[in-house]
N, C-alpha and C positions, 0 to 999 in steps of 0.2 A: 862628254862632261869634262869641264875644265875647272881647276881650282885657282883662285887668286885671292890675295890679301884684301880684306874688307877695308873700304875707305868711307869717308863721309858722303861721297857721291853715291855709294850703294845704299845709303840709309833708307830712302823712300821705298825702294824695291824690297829691301830686307824686312822692313816693318810690315809690308803687305804679306810677305812670306810667313813671318812669325805669327801674324794675326790669323791668317787663313789656316795655318797648321794647327793652331790652338783651337780654332772654331770647329775643325773637323776631328780633332783628337782631344776629347774633353778631359782626359787624364793628364794632359800636359798643363803645367802652370804657365800662363802667359808671361812673356818677358818683353821689355822695351828694347828697341834697337840701341839706345844709348848704353845700356848695360852690356850688350854684346860688343859694341865697338870699344868699350873700356878695357877689354881684354885683347889677347892675340887672336883675332877673328879671321876666318877664312871662308870664302864663299864657293859653293859648287854651282856652276851655271850650265845651262843646256846649250845647244848649238846656236841658239838665237841670243845668248848672253843673259837669259832670264834666270835669276837665282832659284834653284830648286832645293838647296840645302845650305846650312851654315853651321860651322863649329867654332867654338871659342874656348880659351883657357884664361883663367884669372888666378893669380898667385896672391894669397893672403896668408891667414893662419894655416891654410892647407891649399895645395894646388888643385883647382877644380876645373873639370872639363865638361862641356855640354855640346851635344850635337842635335840639330833639328833638321829633319828632312820632310818635305811635303808628302802627305800620304799617297798621292798619285805617283810619286817617284821612289817609293820604298822598294826594297828587294832588288835593287839594281847595283848594290855595292857603293852607293854614294856616302852613306853614313860611315861605312868601314874606311873609305878613302879619306874622309875628313878626320876621323879619329887617328888613323895611322900617321897622317901628315902632322897633326898636332903633337903626337908622341915623339915623332922623329925630330921635330923642332925643339923639343924640350926633353932631352934624354935624362934618365934618372927618375927618381920618384920619392915617395909614392904619389899617386894621383887619385882624386876622388871624383866619382860620378854618382848621380842620384836620380831617382824616379819614384813615381807613385807606387805604393805597395801593390796596387791592383793592376798595374800596367805590365802584363805578362810579356808582351813583345819587347818592351824596353829592357826588362830584366833578362830576357833571353839574349838580347844583343850584347849587353855588357858581360854577362856570364861566359859567353862563348868567345870573348876576346881577352880572357885572362883576369878579369876582375873577380874578386871574392867579396861576399857579403860581409860588411862591417857591422851592420846593425840597422834597426828600425827606429825612426824618430817620430814622435807624436807632435803634430802641430797643434798648439793649444791657443785658445782665444778668450779674451775677457772683453765684455761690453757692459758698461755700467755707468751709473750717475756718480757724481762727486760723493754723495753720501754712502755709496757702495764701496768706496775705496777702503781697504783694511787699514786699521791703525798701525802705525809704525812704532818701534820701541824707542826711537830717538837715541840709539847708542852710537850713532855716527852722524857726521855732518855731510850733507850732500851738496856738492857744488858743481857748477858748470865746468867741464873740462877746459883747461886753459893752455895745455901743452900737448899737441897732437902726438908728438914722438913719445913723450913720457906716458901718455894715456894708452898708446898702443903697446908699449913695453909692459905696462901694468896688466892689460888684457891678456897678453901672451903668457905672462907669469901666472896669472890667476886661473887661466883656462888650460894650463899645460897638462893637468891630470884629469881633465874632464872630456866628455864627448857628448854630442857632436862638436866639432871645432867651430869657432866663430865664422860667420859668413862675410863679415865686413873685412876690409883691407886697411892698411896703413893710410892709403890715399883717401879712403872714405872719412877717416877721422879728421882730416884736414878740410873737409867740405863743410861749410857753415850750415848747410841744410840738414846735415846729420846731427842727431841729438846725442851728446856725450855727457854723462854725469858720473862724477867720481865720489865715492864715499870715503870720508876721512875719519879715522879714529885718532883723536889728538892731532898730531902733526904727521901722521903716517897714512898714506893712501891704502885703503883696505879692499876696495872693490870698484867695479865699473860696469855701467850699462851703456851700450851704444845702440841706438835705434834709428832706423830709416823710415821716412814717411811714405806710406802708400795711400791709395785713394781713401780708404776708410779705416786705417789703423796705423799705429806705430809698431814696427816689426823689430824686435830685439835681436839683432844679428850678432851681438856680443854681450854676454851677461855672465859675470864670474866674480867670485870673491876669493882672495888669497887664502890658502889652506889654514894659516894661523889665525885668521879672523872669522872663520865660519862658526855657525851655531851661536852667533851673538846678535842676530837680528839685522845684520848689515845688508844681506840680500833682500830681506823683506822691506827695508827702508828704501833701497834703490828702486825696487819694483813698485812700491806704493807711490813713490814720487812720480814715476812714469805713468802709472795708472791715473793719478790725479790730473796730470797734464792732459792725458788723453780724454778724460771725462770732461774737462773744461772745454776741449775743442770738439766734442761730439764724436770722438774716434774710439776705436777698440785698441787692444794690445795683443800682439801675437808673440808667442814663445815657442821654442823647440826643446823637447825633452826626450831623452833616450828611453826606449821601451824597457830597458833594464833598471832605470832609476825609479824604483817604486816609491822610495821615500820622497823624492822630489815631486813625483806625480801626486802623491797624497797632499804635499804642501801646496802645490799650485791649485789643486781641486778645492782645498780649504779656502784659498784666496778668491775663488770664483771662476777659475779657468775651466774650460771644457775642451776635449779633444775633437777636432773636426777633420783631421786628415792624418794618414800614416804614410811615411816616406822612407824608402830604402836607400841606404848609402852603401856604395860599392867602392872598393879600393883596389887599385892596380899597383903592385909592388914592382921593383926593378926586374925581378925574374919573370913576372907576368908580362912586363913590357917587351922583354926579349922574345917571349913566346908569341906575343901579339904582332911583333914586327915581322 
């Protein structure tokens, strides 16, 4: 087994690996090769040069690592080698890894490599018609994000005391295909929602309101705006909510969201990294 940096030339073979792995392991969320190559990605190949595993890291609001190994090639140290290689390339931390709450093997893998459980996130979804969109309070003005750097700084400030961290990156906000909306209270930005388009839904990878502007209907207005656009396009809306955030769960349930998946987030701190190395 050899490791090499992933390149665009690896894309077709990597996509086949990712698709076949997801098809054989239904607790894995499918991922596109473009998302893998957007990070620091490394390929594990067999003696014939065929990819049997891939690992990658993306740095955004949090440093996130992911490793995928084809089921036929597990228990051979491939995932361990990929993870250690990524950690060695990016010393320091912390680093986040995640998996389905029901995926016992994946949880065993990260737990025995120094990761500790940070918490569980509920993936929630809304699918409705335009008439199902909850009324907003109109306490803020929602506008298209016009300055990616300023919008990213706003998201970081607003989400600093919340969990889970945003999944979008600063580079994502500069992508015209990513939907960014900012809520303004007077002349002051108060909150932001950043959503990426998937096949059947807008996924809110960043959604937060500044602490001083909460409990004024700003978050409801941002979310209602996203829900209305999704309804017009025949799409759903996906959110992530911490299992500990009971008040937010009650709020999203009242807006029509339902939980369809539970996801565990694991964190490796610098001390854990030293142990894992």
